[in-house]
C-alpha positions as CSV (number, residue, x, y, z in Angstrom):
1,M,-3.4,-14.9,12.2
2,K,-6.6,-13.0,11.2
3,M,-6.4,-11.1,7.9
4,Y,-8.8,-8.7,6.2
5,Y,-9.2,-9.1,2.5
6,G,-10.0,-6.7,-0.3
7,E,-10.0,-7.3,-4.1
8,K,-6.3,-6.8,-4.5
9,I,-4.8,-6.8,-1.0
10,C,-5.0,-8.2,2.5
11,L,-4.3,-6.4,5.7
12,R,-2.3,-8.5,8.1
13,A,0.1,-8.3,11.1
14,Y,3.7,-7.3,10.5
15,K,6.3,-10.1,10.2
16,E,10.0,-10.0,10.8
17,E,10.5,-10.7,7.1
18,D,9.0,-7.2,6.5
19,I,11.7,-5.3,8.4
20,Q,14.3,-5.0,5.6
21,I,11.7,-3.9,3.0
22,A,9.9,-1.6,5.4
23,T,13.2,0.2,6.2
24,S,13.8,0.7,2.5
25,F,10.3,2.1,2.1
26,V,10.6,4.6,5.0
27,N,14.0,5.8,3.8
28,D,13.0,6.3,0.2
29,K,13.4,10.1,-0.5
30,E,10.2,10.4,-2.7
31,L,8.1,8.4,-0.2
32,K,9.4,10.3,2.8
33,K,8.3,13.6,1.1
34,L,4.8,12.2,1.1
35,L,4.7,11.0,4.6
36,V,7.0,13.0,6.9
37,T,5.9,16.4,8.2
38,D,9.2,17.2,10.0
39,I,12.9,16.8,9.0
40,P,13.2,13.7,6.9
41,F,15.9,12.0,9.0
42,P,16.9,8.4,8.0
43,M,15.5,5.5,10.0
44,S,17.9,2.7,10.9
45,L,17.2,-1.0,10.5
46,W,17.3,-1.3,14.3
47,E,14.6,1.4,14.7
48,E,12.3,-0.3,12.2
49,D,12.9,-3.7,13.8
50,E,12.0,-2.2,17.2
51,W,8.9,-0.5,15.8
52,I,7.7,-3.7,14.1
53,K,8.3,-5.7,17.3
54,S,6.3,-3.1,19.3
55,Q,3.3,-3.7,17.0
56,K,2.6,-7.1,18.4
57,S,0.9,-5.8,21.5
58,N,-1.3,-2.7,20.6
59,K,-0.5,-1.4,24.1
60,N,0.0,2.1,22.7
61,G,-3.6,2.2,21.3
62,N,-2.5,2.2,17.7
63,Y,-3.4,-0.5,15.3
64,N,-1.0,-1.2,12.5
65,F,-1.4,-3.4,9.5
66,A,1.0,-4.6,6.8
67,I,-0.5,-4.4,3.3
68,E,0.1,-7.6,1.2
69,D,-0.6,-8.2,-2.5
70,I,-3.0,-11.2,-2.6
71,K,-1.5,-12.6,-5.8
72,T,2.2,-12.4,-5.0
73,K,2.0,-12.5,-1.2
74,M,4.5,-9.5,-1.2
75,Y,4.5,-6.9,1.5
76,I,3.9,-3.6,-0.3
77,G,3.1,-1.1,2.4
78,G,1.3,-0.4,5.6
79,C,-1.7,1.4,7.1
80,N,-2.7,2.3,10.6
81,I,-5.3,3.5,13.0
82,Q,-4.2,5.9,15.7
83,N,-5.5,8.5,18.2
84,V,-8.8,6.7,18.7
85,N,-11.1,8.8,20.8
86,W,-13.6,6.3,22.2
87,L,-15.9,9.0,23.6
88,T,-16.4,10.8,20.3
89,R,-15.7,7.7,18.2
90,V,-13.2,9.5,16.0
91,A,-9.9,8.0,14.7
92,L,-7.0,9.1,12.7
93,V,-5.7,6.9,9.9
94,G,-2.6,6.7,7.6
95,I,-1.5,4.6,4.7
96,M,1.6,4.1,2.7
97,I,2.2,2.1,-0.5
98,G,5.9,1.7,-0.4
99,D,6.5,-0.5,-3.4
100,K,6.5,1.9,-6.4
101,D,5.4,-0.9,-8.7
102,Y,2.0,-0.8,-6.9
103,L,1.4,3.0,-7.1
104,G,-1.5,4.3,-9.2
105,K,-3.0,0.8,-9.7
106,G,-5.8,0.9,-7.0
107,Y,-3.9,-1.0,-4.3
108,G,-4.0,2.0,-1.9
109,T,-7.7,2.6,-2.6
110,D,-8.4,-1.1,-2.0
111,A,-6.4,-1.1,1.3
112,M,-8.1,2.0,2.5
113,K,-11.6,0.6,1.8
114,V,-10.7,-2.6,3.7
115,L,-9.3,-0.5,6.6
116,M,-12.4,1.7,6.7
117,N,-14.7,-1.4,6.7
118,F,-12.7,-2.7,9.7
119,I,-12.9,0.6,11.5
120,F,-16.7,1.2,10.9
121,K,-17.9,-2.4,11.4
122,D,-15.5,-3.9,13.9
123,M,-14.6,-0.8,16.0
124,N,-17.9,1.1,15.7
125,I,-16.1,4.3,14.9
126,H,-18.2,7.3,13.7
127,K,-15.6,9.4,11.9
128,I,-12.2,8.7,10.3
129,R,-9.8,11.6,9.7
130,L,-6.6,11.9,7.8
131,S,-4.2,14.5,6.4
132,T,-2.3,14.7,3.1
133,F,-0.2,17.4,1.4
134,S,-1.5,19.7,-1.3
135,F,1.0,18.3,-3.8
136,N,-0.1,14.7,-3.3
137,I,-3.0,14.7,-5.8
138,R,-2.9,10.9,-6.3
139,A,-3.6,10.4,-2.6
140,Q,-6.4,13.0,-2.6
141,K,-8.1,11.3,-5.5
142,S,-7.8,7.9,-3.9
143,Y,-9.3,9.2,-0.6
144,E,-12.2,10.8,-2.5
145,K,-12.9,7.4,-4.1
146,C,-13.1,5.9,-0.6
147,G,-15.7,8.5,0.5
148,F,-13.4,11.1,2.2
149,H,-14.2,14.8,1.8
150,V,-12.1,17.9,2.6
151,E,-12.8,19.3,6.0
152,G,-10.1,21.9,6.1
153,I,-6.9,23.3,4.7
154,L,-4.0,24.3,6.8
155,K,-2.2,26.9,4.8
156,D,1.6,26.7,4.4
157,E,1.7,24.0,7.1
158,I,4.4,21.8,5.4
159,F,7.9,22.9,4.3
160,K,9.5,20.6,1.6
161,D,12.3,21.2,-0.8
162,G,12.5,24.9,0.0
163,K,8.8,25.6,-0.4
164,Y,5.7,25.8,1.8
165,Y,2.6,23.6,1.0
166,D,-0.8,23.2,2.5
167,E,-2.0,20.3,4.6
168,I,-5.4,19.0,3.5
169,V,-7.5,17.5,6.3
170,M,-10.1,15.0,5.1
171,A,-12.7,12.9,6.8
172,A,-15.2,10.1,6.1
173,F,-18.3,9.2,8.2
174,N,-19.7,5.8,9.1
175,P,-22.2,5.0,6.3
176,M,-24.1,2.6,8.6
177,E,-25.2,5.4,11.0
């Protein structure tokens, strides 16, 4: 199994052992607020199991990685590449650090840098795009450390806890071009 290493993490394929932990991550109320743009409906263990099993083939054109702490070998989150446009060489990415003990300690930034390196060097992608919410300042700072810049702001795009928030669209370009 090929893995991609950073200073703190490695990106690897999902394993069946990740299912229980992944389900707890995606059903965590605080985490769901940062990830889900629509109604935060709970995900069942069966749905998460089916999703992880579907990641073994990449038939849908998405590339999903589990994020593992190098020292402890623990699964701490995930990241993905989706909506790859091979003509314009633009891809959409997403990342989640689900284990709260790893938040704010550089694990997400390290994982994003490893993912970006894979995308730019191995996939020959020109531009990576992502979105975050205006209240997720920690994510915005992490993305800026990785070389992302704000491309646009979608006003009042997200409705959370009875209030509207902006969606921040950010992008990074292949530094090798």
